[in-house]
N, C-alpha and C positions, 0 to 999 in steps of 0.2 A: 495572676492579673498579668499580661503583657505589659510593658514598658512604652509610655508615649512619646514619639520623638519625635522633634520638628527639627527643620533645616532652616535659615534664614539665609537667601543666596544672593547675590548679585549687589549688595548694598557697600555702601563706604562705612566703615563701622567706625565710629568714636567710640572710645573706650570710658571716657569720662574721667579721666587722669589729666585730660588737659594736652597731650601730644598729638603727633599726629594720625590721623586717620588710616585704616589701612583696608585692601579690598582682601575681604576676609567671609569662610561663612561660619557661621555662630551656631552651635549644636544644643542642642537642648530637650533634657532626658526627665521626664518627670517633674517638670515646673522649676528646673534648675540646669546653668548652662554648663554641655559638660566639658566645651572645648571650642576654642577660636583657631580655625584649621586652613590655610591656603584652599583658595578656590579653587571649587571642582564639579563637575557638571555630572555627579557620580553619588548617589544615595539612597541606597538601595534600604528599603524599609524605615524611612521618615517621612515624613509629610512636609512638603518644600513650598516655603513660602517665598515669593518673588521679590527681591526690595531693589531689581533694577533701576538704576538712576536715583534712589534714594538713602537717605543717611539713617543707621540704624545707631542710637543711642542709648544708653540705659535707661528706666522710666526717669522721669523727674521727680524732684521732691519737691515737694511744696514746703514753704521752709516756714511758713506763718500761714496757718489758716483756720478758718473759723466755723470748718462745717463739723464740729465737736455732735450737732444734732441730725448728721444726713444720715444715719445708718435706721434712723425711726421715718423717713420720710416715706409715703405709700409708692409714691415712682423715685427710682433710681435717682437720686442725684450726680448727673453726668456732667456738669460745669467743669469738673477736673480730668475727669479720664480724656476727654473728647480735646483738651489742650498736650496730652503727653503725658498728664502726673500720673506717678502712681502711687503715690506715698505721703498723705498730707497731717503736718504735726499740726493739731488741734489744741485746746488749752490755754490759747494764747491771752495777751491784755488783760490779765487776773482775772480772767472768767474761765470757769472750766464748768460741770455737770453734776460736780458734786465738790465737796460734801456739805452739806445745810444741817439745821439745828431739828431736829425732828419736832419739837415742840414748835415749830415756825414753818411746817410744809405745806402747809396753803399758802403762805405770803410767797414761799422760794418757788416755786411751781408758778403761782400767778406774778412773779417780778420774771422769772428765768422765761417762761412763756411770750415774751414781750421780745426778747430777743432770738431764741431757738422755738421756734413752730414746729408743733408737732408731736411734743416729749409725752409720753405713759408715765404712772407714779411710777419710781422706784425708790427704794431703801435711800437710806441718809449717807452712807456711807460714798467714796468717789470708790470702791470695789463695786458697788448696787449699780451704780450709773456703766462703768465696764461690763458687767456680765447682762444688764438689760442691753448693752449695744450688742454685744457677742452674740445675743441671742437673735437678731436683725441682719447681721451677715454688711458687709461692707463694700461699698463697690471700689474706693482705694483702697493701698493700707493707712493704718491708725495709731499713729505715735501721740498719745496724749501725755500732755504737760496737766499739772493742777494748778489752777487759780488762785492767787493769795488776795484778790478780794475776794472770792467765794468762800475759799478758808476763813478771813477775816468777819465776815458777814454769819457762818457759823458759829463762829467763837466770840462774837460781839454782838450780834447784832447789824442793823443801820447806825449805829453811833458814832460820831465822829469825834469821840476822844482818844487823847493816847492812852495805844496799849499799856497795860501794866503787866507787872509780873505773870499772876494767874491766866492773864488774856495770853502771854506770848508760851505759858506754857501748855494753855490748852491749843491755839494753833500749831505751836511744834509736836504734840499728839496727834493732829488731821495729817499734817503733811507726812509726816513716819508710816501712819496709813497709808495714804494716797502712793507712797514711793515702794510701800510693800507689795500694793495692790497692779504697781507696773507703770506707775507715772515715770516718766525721763526726765523729769525736773520741776520747776515753778517758775513759773511769768507773774509777770505784774504788771497793772494797767493805773499807772500814777497819776494820770489826768481824772481818771473815774471814782468815783464813791464805791467802796470805802476806801481803794487804796491810796487814793490823794490823800487821805487823814494818815498816811502811817510818815514813819521816820525811817532814816536810815538805819535806827541801832535796831528798830521791830524787824528787818527786812535780813539784816544780817544775822540775828537769832537766827531767823528761818532760813535763810541760805545754808547755815553752818549743819543744817539736817541733811542735805544733797548729798549724796557721796561723788567720788570720783568718776562713774559716770553718768551722773546726770547732768542738768545744766539750768541756768537761773538765765532768763530772757524777760527782758523790760519794753514795755510802753514807757519811755523814761518820763521824768516829769511836765519836761517843757520839750518841744519840737521849735520853737520858734526863740525870743528873747532869751530866754534861758536855755539853751539849748546844748552848750558847751559846759556849762554847771550840771545839767542833766548828764551827759555822757560822762562826765567827771565820776559820776556817786555812781555810775553802774560800775566802772572800773575800781572807782573803793569798796566796792562791795566783793569783788573779785579778790582784790589783794587784801582784803581783811579776814577774808573764809579759805581763801586757797583751791576757792571752787571757781570751774568754766562758765564763764558768765557771756551775754549775747543782747546786742542791742536790736530790737524789732524796730522793722520797716523805717532803717534810719534816711531821716532827711533833715533838713534846714528848713523852715517855711516863714511865708509873711515876707515879702518886700525888704523889708530893713534888716533880713537874716541871710538874704541869697548871699553865697560865696563863705558864709561860715561852715560850709562841708570842709574847707582848706584845714580848719582850725583843729573839728571834730577827726577828722581822720588825724590828724597828728598828735590828739591826745591817745588815739586809740592807737596807731603806731609805737608810743613810746612808752604807750603800759605793756605791750608787745615785747618791746626790749627789756622791761623792768620782770620779764617773766608771767606777765598776767595773761591768762589763755581766756584771750576775746573776740568776738565775731561781728558781724551784722549782717542782717539782709535788708531787701530795698525791694517797691514795684517799681513799673517803668512808667510813671502817670505824672502829668504836674499837679494832678487833683488826689486827694486823699477820702476818707469817710468815713464817718462814726455816726453814733447817736445823737440826734439835735439837741439831745439833753444838755450833751457836752456844753455848748454854746452859755450854760447858767453856771454861773459863778458859784464854786466849792461848797461858799456855806449853804444855797439853798437845797443841798443833797441831804446834808446832815439829817438823822435820820428815814432817807429811806425816800422810797418814789413817792408816799402817801405825802410828805411832811414835803414835800418840795411841791407838791400840786397845791397844797394851802398856802405856802408860800408865793404860788404865783395867782393866787386867786385874792390876796389880800388887798385891801386899798394902799395905793401906793409905788404896788411891785413894778409895774410900767416904766415908772419915772428911776424906780430902783435899779431896774436893769439899763435904764439906757445913760445914767450915770458911771452906772458899770463899767460899760463897755464902752464907755468918749474915753477913760479915766484909767481902765484897766484896775486890777486889785492883786499886793503881793502873791505871786505865786502861782498866779490863775495863768493859763492858759487861753488868752483872749480870741474863740477862733471867727467870731463876728466882725470884730475891728480888723485882724488879720487878711479876711478874705472878702471882706466886705457884702455887703447884701446881694449884689448882682454877681459873686462871687460862691454862693451856699446854695446848692440846687436840692429840692428836695428828692429824696429816691425811692424810699419805702415809709406807707403811712398806714394805721392802721385799717383804716376803710376807703385810701388810694385816690382820695379828692385833691389831695396837694402834690404830688408826683409829678416830675419832669419838669416843674416850672422853679425859677432860684426867687427867694424872698423879695425880691426886689419886686422882680413880677406878679407874687402873689401880693403884695404890699398893694400895688396897685392895683390889682381887681378886687379886694376886699375894701379898698377907703380907706386904710387903715396906714399909718408910717411902719418901718418896718418892725420895729421893738415891739409894736402893739402886736403884729403881724407872726413871730414870734410866739408870744406869750399866747395870742389866741388857738394857732396851732395846737401846742403842745399839750392845753388845758383840753382841745379839743379830741386828741386822740389819747389822751391821758399819757403823754411821753415816749407812745411806741410811734417812735419815728428816726427812719435818719434821714442823713445830708452826704452830699461828695461836697469838697472844702476844695475850690480853687486855690491854691498859696504856693506851689514850689517851681522853682525854676530850672529849668537844665541843663544849666550850668553845671550846678548840685549831682541834678540825679546821674550827666556821664560823671563828672567826678567818682560820687559815689559808686556807681556800678565799674568805674576801673580798679578801685581795689581789691588786689586779691583777696580779702578775704570778704569778699561780700557775697554771701547767695543770694536765691531769689525766691521773693513767696508772694504769693496774692492780696494776702488779706482780706481773701474773698469772703463775700457775703455768708452767714448764713443761709442754708437752703430753707425754703419753702414759706417765706415771706413776701412771695411775690414784688410786686414793683417795678423798680425801675436801678435796681443797683449799680452801683459802680462796676464800669466794662472791665476792671481786671481779675472780677470773679469767673469772668470768662475768655478772657485774651493777653495773660500777663507773659505766660511764657512763649506763646507764640511773636508778642510782641517785641522780646526780646530779640529772638532768631532773626524778626524782617526789621522791624525798627531800627536797632541797636550793633547788630552785626550786618545786615548784606546792605541796609542804608545807608548808615550812619557809620560802621566802621570801628563802635566804639570799643568792640571786643571781636576777637575771633571767634570762629562757629565753634572752634575746639575749646576754647577759653569759656565761653560762655554754656556748652555745655557740661563743664567742670564744676561752674559756679552751682547749675539745676542738679545737680547728679551725686559726685562723690562729696565736693564740697560739704554739701548738706548733711548726708549721711553720716560723716565723719563728726560735726559740728556737732547733731543731737543723737552721734550713736546708734545708728541704724545700720547696724551688723546683718550684714550680707544682702545690701539694697548700694546702688551709685555705680556702678561699675561692671561693666562686659569683661568677667573675667572666667575660670572653671570654676564651680562652686559657687556661685553667686545666684542669688535668684532671677528666672527668666521674665523681669520688667522689662519692658523693651518697648519702643519708641519707632515708628518708621516714619518721618517727615520728607519732604521737598524742601532743600535750602531754598531754591530758586522760588519757591508762591510759599513758603510760610509766614502765615503775619495775625494778627486779631484784628477784627471788624470793625473800630472803634465809634462810639457812639452815646454820648452820656445820655441823651436823653430816649436813648429806643437801644438798651446796652447789652438784649440777650441777642445775641446772634457767634453764630458756631464760629472757629477758627477756621484758615484756611490752612491746606498744606499739611495737616494730620493726618499720613494714611492709614495706618495699622499701628493699637497697641496692644501690646500683650501683658496680661497679669498672670504671674507664676505658670509663664509657658501657656497663657488662654488667650485666643486673638478674642477680645472683650469692643474693639473698635476695627472697622474693617471699610475702607475706601471713605473714612472721614464720618462714619455712623457705628453711633454705641447698638450693640449686638448681645451686650451681657452674657451670662448671667455677674451676678455680684460675686466677685471671685478674689477679692482684697482679704485682709486678714491685720487684725491687730498685733501691731509688734510690740514686744517685750525688750525691757532694757538687756544688755549683756551684763552677767555680775562679775 
């Protein structure tokens, strides 16, 4: 069978290493970069792709995605590929598609289906979820982590009790199986149940199971009042285990904490100087997004969703929450107080009635106070609701972005839920290139591309990705540095980015003139041993 040959000509080539670009031709044979050669107008036997006036970069790597369920969608999820993203790291914030307790299969699929739409039934092992996804195919390359929260629930149910020795042993066995099946590491979501109920010793016992090729990533215990201590916990886990560790979507949230990125970055820099391998990622927006139920204190979640709903229905629940939100509780990330009711925008709800409105606006519409409104929506939607939370400062965003160890991630919403998800799902990478490179000059174009490509690939051990060099996979993006941008609107977020002209996945042109042409050309990646 003859080789498939393509050559990209006319573009300014950014190799992903952060150095100056060069005018060169990039030759691709059978999905792999064969050579990067001086520009020429002679290319016999090759299909020529004209990149004149454009930048050519390695395909972008989304360091933090929640697109675990994308393979199972009937329609191809194009939210990432249209940004130039060719690889996604999934299984973040402690949540993955497995493992689960076979005795609780119905409960597992009922609970996980509220977050990951469209899942079929598959077996209880982490491997079973991966094999089911493999059978459906991938739009982007898929690099899975195993979620600590999912693993804890498989071993202990929804209990909020401390893990005992037998629980640790069960979780370690489940982590071992996931790593053997192809997980790149383990993630935690330490503001969410059941991860919120774990302690540092439990996490250390599990991270010790990771090999040198794996990574521990963490949605830390607090990104607001406790952010410094929470970053220090990640460092402690790295120091105690000798494993690579990573702070997910690093931020300092709430006006009282604006500016604390100076201290968190100092903690991370000192850890690296001490020999701890620690990195971080971020998204370039003042607002975050999460489940609306995260506005409840952790004690509400002990026992799982049914227990949380029963507590919300109990007499006095509104008064209890009103007091908790006003005064705070130890160790709780108090998102409502942090953002204010006009800073919480409903993104997705099960029946879509409340989307695109703030809790302050909905309270006025419903004739209730904001706490009553929060409880009403959670009960009406049976906890299946998400929110956008406005809580960050641009000074911290720029400071974290400038740190050379910061990769870029979308923290993008799982596909298939509809509604009005955070615009980061559709525009994170174009926003960095447009707003923070071209407009503000926070990063040079070469350095921004490094954060989106080789840094992320090296952080997660994605061998063969993240660079334009011979032998690397031909995952490539052609974009216009003069026009690339997101189209930002939190109340109407489902928009195409601008300036992304072509995307190649394994040498196949899957995006042309900014439009997805398919087919699914990604694959599941596996860690190098």
